[in-house]
N, C-alpha and C positions, 0 to 999 in steps of 0.2 A: 230972470230965469224962466225956463219953460214950465216948471212944476213948483207947486208950493211944498209938497211932501214927497219924498221917496222912501218907500218901505222895502228894505232889504230883508228877504225872507217873507216877501209879501204874498206868497201863495200858500203859506202854512197856517196852522191853527191859531197862532198868535198874530201874525202879520196881516192876514187877509181880512178878518173882521174889522180890524182897526183901519185898514185902507178903505174899506167900504164905508165905514162910519164917517171918516173925514171927507171922503168924496161926496157923501150924502149931505154934508154941511157946507158944500160949495167949494171946498178946496180942490185944486187940481192935483191929482195923486198919480204917481207912477209906482206900481207894485212890481218888484224885481224878484224873479225866482229862477231856478235852474231847470225845473222839470217842464219841458215844452208841452207835454201832454196835458198837464195841469193848466198851463197858460192857455192852450187852445180851448179847453173846457170852460174856463172862467170867461174867456172872450165870447163864448156862446151864451153867457148869462147863467151858467150852471156851477153850483158849488162842488168842489172836489171832495168834500166831507160834510157830515151833518153839523149844522149850526142853525139853531132855531131862528127863523125870521130873517135870515141873511140873504137868501136867494131872491126874495121879492125886492129888497133894496139893491142888490147887485144888478138886477135887470134894469133898474132905473138909472144907474150911474155908469154902467160899463160903456166905454168908448165915448162918454160925454165928459165926465170929470174923473173917471178912473180908467187908467191905461196900464198895460202890462208889458214887461220886457224881460228878456233873459240876459241882457247885456248890462253889466255893472257900471258901464261908462255913463249911464243915465244919472248916476250920482252927481255928476258935474252940474247938472241942470236943475237942481232943487235947492231950496233954502234949508228945509229940515231933512235930515237923513236919519230915519228910524231903523235901528238894527234889531230885527226880530228873528234872528236865526237861533237854532237850538243851543242850549248850554253844553259845551263839550265836557264829558266826563269819561274816565277810563272804565275798564271792566270791573273795577272795585268801587266805582262811583266817586272816585277822587277827581277833583277839578283838573282839567288839562289846559292850563293857561297858555302853554306853548302853541296849541292849535288856534286859540283865539288871537294870539299875537301874530301868528303867521297870516291869519285871515286879514287882519287890519294892515299888515305890511303889504299885502297884495293889493288892497284897495286904496291905500293912502294916496296913490297917484291921482285919484279922482276927487280928492277933497280940496277945498279952497278955504282961505282964511275967514271968509264970511259965512261958512257953513255952521249949522247948529246940529250936533250929533246927539241923538236920543237913543240911549241903550235901553232896550225894552225887555229882553229876556232875563231870566233869573241869573244872577251873577254871584260867584264866590266872593266873599267879603274882601275888600280892598281892590277888586278888579277895575272898578270905574276909575280910580286914581291912576292905576297902571296904564290904562288905555289913554287917559288924558296925557300923561307924560309921553307916551309913544307918538300920539298924533301931533302934539305941539312941537316936536322936533322939526317937523317940516312945515307946520302951519301954526305959528305962535299965537295967532288971534282966533283960532277955532274954538268953539264952545262945545264942551262935552258934558252931557247930563245923563242921569239915570232916572227913568220914570217906569217903574216895574209894572208889568202886567200881573194881575191877580184875579182873573176872571174864572168862573166855573165853565169848563168846556161844555158847549151846547147852549150856554146862556150869555155868550159874549155880546150879542147885539142889544140885549137888555141891560146888562151890567156895565157896559161902557158908558151908559147914560145915567146910571143910578148909583154906582159906587164912587166914593172919593178917589181921586188920583193922587198918588204920592209923587212928589217932584223933588229932585235933588240936583245940585250942580256946584260949580266952583266959583261962580260969579253972579252978581245981581242981574247982569244982562241975560245970561243963559237961563237962569231961573225965571226971570220975567217973561222971556220969549216962549219958553215951553209951557209955562202956566197959561199964557194967553192962548196958545194952541189947544191945549186940553180943555180949556174953559168952553170951547165949542161943544164939548160933549157933556161935561159935568160942572156944576157950580162949586163943588167941594174940592179944593186944591190944598194938599197938605205938604208943606215944605219942611224938609229935614236935610241933614248932611248925607253925602253919598254912602258912607258906611252905615249910617242909621237906616237908610232906604234899603240897602242890600240885606241887612239883618232883619228888617221888618218883613220882607218877602219870605226869607227863609224861616223865620220864627212862625209866621202865619201858617205855612204849609206843615211845619213840624208839629205845631199845636194841633192841627186837624188830624195828623197822622197818629199822634199820641192819644187823642180822644177816641179814635177808631180802635186803637190797641186796647184801651181800657174796656170798651164794650166787648171786644172779642175775648179778652181775658175773662170777663164775667160770664160770657156765653159758655166758654169751655169749662169753667168751674161748675156752672149749673148742670151742664151735660154730664160731667164726671159723677155728679151726685144724683143724677136721674130726676132732676126737677126742671120745670118749664121756665127757661130764661125769659120768654116774652110775657109770661104772667107777672114775673118779677118786674120786668121792664114797664109794663102797664101801670102797676101800682106805684112804682117809683115816680112816674111822670104825671100821674093823675092829679091835677090841681095843685101841683107842687113846683113853684117857679124855679127853684134852685136846680132842678134836673131838666129844665126846658131844652138845653142844648145837648143832652145825652143822646148819642146816636144809636142806631140799631147795629147789630152784629153784621158782618159781611166782609167781603174781600176789599181791603184798602190798598188800591193799586193805582196804576196810571203813570204818566211820564214825569210827575212832579213830586209827589209826597215822599216817597221812599228816597228818591235822589236828593231832595233838598234836606231831608233829615240827616242823611249821611254827609252832606256838605258841611252842615254845622258840626258834625262829629269831627271831620277833618280839620275844620277851623279851630276847634277847641282842643286840638291835640289828643283826640279820642277820649275826651273826658265827659262827653255828652251821654252819660249812662242811661238816662231816661229815653233818649233816642234809640240807643242800642236795644233796650228792652222792648220798645215799641216795634222795632224791626223784627226781632225774634218772634214776637207774638203775631204780628200781621202776616209775615212771610211764612210762619209755621202753620197757619190755619188750614191750608190744603192738606198738609200732613195729618193734622188732627182729625179732619173729616175721614180720611182714608183709614187711619188707625182705628177710629171709632167703628167704622163699618166692618173692619176685619175682626173685631171682637164679637160681632153679632152674626156675621154671615161668611160663608166660604167664598170670599171675594174672587179667588182665583178661578172659580167656576161661574162667575157672573159677568154679564155684559153691562157696562155702566155707560150711561149717556150724560154728557155735560150740555145743558141747555143754556146758551148765553156765553159767548166767548169775549165780548167787549169788556173793557175795564170798568165800565159803569153802565147804568141803565139808560136806555133810549139814546145810544151812542154807537158809532161805527168805528171807534178808535180801539185798537187791540194792543197798543203799546204798553208793555209791562203788565199786561193783564194776568192775574193769578189763576184764571181759568186755564191758561196754557201750562202753568206750573202743575196744576191739578191733573191735567191730561198726561203730563210726563210721568207723574207718580202712578197714575192708574194704568198706564201702559205696561208698567212692571208688575203691578199687584192684581190686576183684573184679567179676565179671559179676553175681553175685547173692550175698547173704548170708542164711543161714538161722540161726535161733536156737531153742534148746530148753533146758528145765531141768526136772529131776525134781520140784522143789518150788515153782517160781515159774510163774505163769501170766500171760502177756501176750497181747493180742489177736493180735499178729503172730507169736507163737511157733508152731512146728510140733511134731509128735510126734517122738520119737526115731527111730522107724521111717522117717518121711518124710524127716527130715534125713539119715539115713544113705543112703537110696535116692537122693536128689537131689543130694547133695554130691559134688564131685570131691575135695575136701580137707576133713578134719574136724579141728577144733582143740578139745581139751578145755580149756574155760575154768575150770570148777570141778570138782575131782576127786571127785565123788560116787561112792561105792563101787559103785553099780549100773553105772557106766560101765566098770568093769574088765573084765567078761566079756561085754560086748555083742558081737554078730556085726557087724563093721564091713564085711562084704562085700568084703574086700580093698581097701578104700579107703585112701588116704593119710591117716594119723592123726598129728597133731602132739600129743605128750603131754609137755609140759615138766615135769610133775609126776612122771613115771615111774610112773604109776598102773598101767600095763599091762606094765612091764618091756620096753617097746619104745622105744628111746631116741633122742633127738636130733631135729633138724629135717632133717638130711641124708636124702635120699631113700632111700638104702640101709638106713638104720637106722629109718626111720619106717613103712615098709610092712609089711603082714602077713607 
């Protein structure tokens, strides 16, 4: 075969770092994507999105052990086929298995009996088994495995080498082969059944989402009673190991946490009440901020600036960012809404300087480090993240 590994979805947030890592370990990798602009950019040794430490490695491997293509026919020429495309869900975040089935029906012509298929993206429980049944109709000896990605966006090149890799499959051969492949990156291989692997990925993201919801619930309670959440937070965590993992308040968003929590809800026949409560709390935080401001200020007469539109700090990914939800609410409730981000560019965005100058109230939407020491010109700053150690929504605790 011409390649050791083919990564389908190899120009995206999940597939590209993995392709770079395997290429850096000496495997001949073909990354397959649909966006020719991205492919051209990557071929120049440039990353199409922020991923710490990746561009230096990309420059080393591109056109040496890492190659790119927009033609899915390259699947034929690889031993391992890693599927790293996005998880299809509908507008209600229910799984869309028919879309995934259609995708595999389109590419099954490129598979061979000696291929080892590695499903990498988050899957609705039982999906791995369904895909195996689908592929084995035409290729009875093909191996289908599920090895979920569970990396923090922006930290992929570090965590690919430091986090254990979950491996699942339906035969000893498939498990052995993919374990050997991922052992190039990490020494810790954890073998479970496909359903256990699917649930482990979803449970992990839901657990994080619920933790953020708890912090946000406590934050809103503290604000309602006019006390400083972060003073409480500090004394809770100081030299007290049982609150070590307690997170700060802030927007819990992005392409995974909410979606995966709702997938568990669908899988449990909507009996995942803890997940529902977490969704209401996290998704409701922008509304809480606006309603709290309305109680204290004539918001309809104020210009409000949102500083940071990415879904997390030091990142250029805007997918499912709650800053955009906050913007929609403020467009109804405030006189004018301004937006800016250190890493994302939109036609309607303004510079940090213009936002600070024109805004009466500034809300830090994503806690990029650069926002910590900006000169806010004595404007009212809402910092739910406590980035600046100026705490709360209350006017006395938010001003410079």
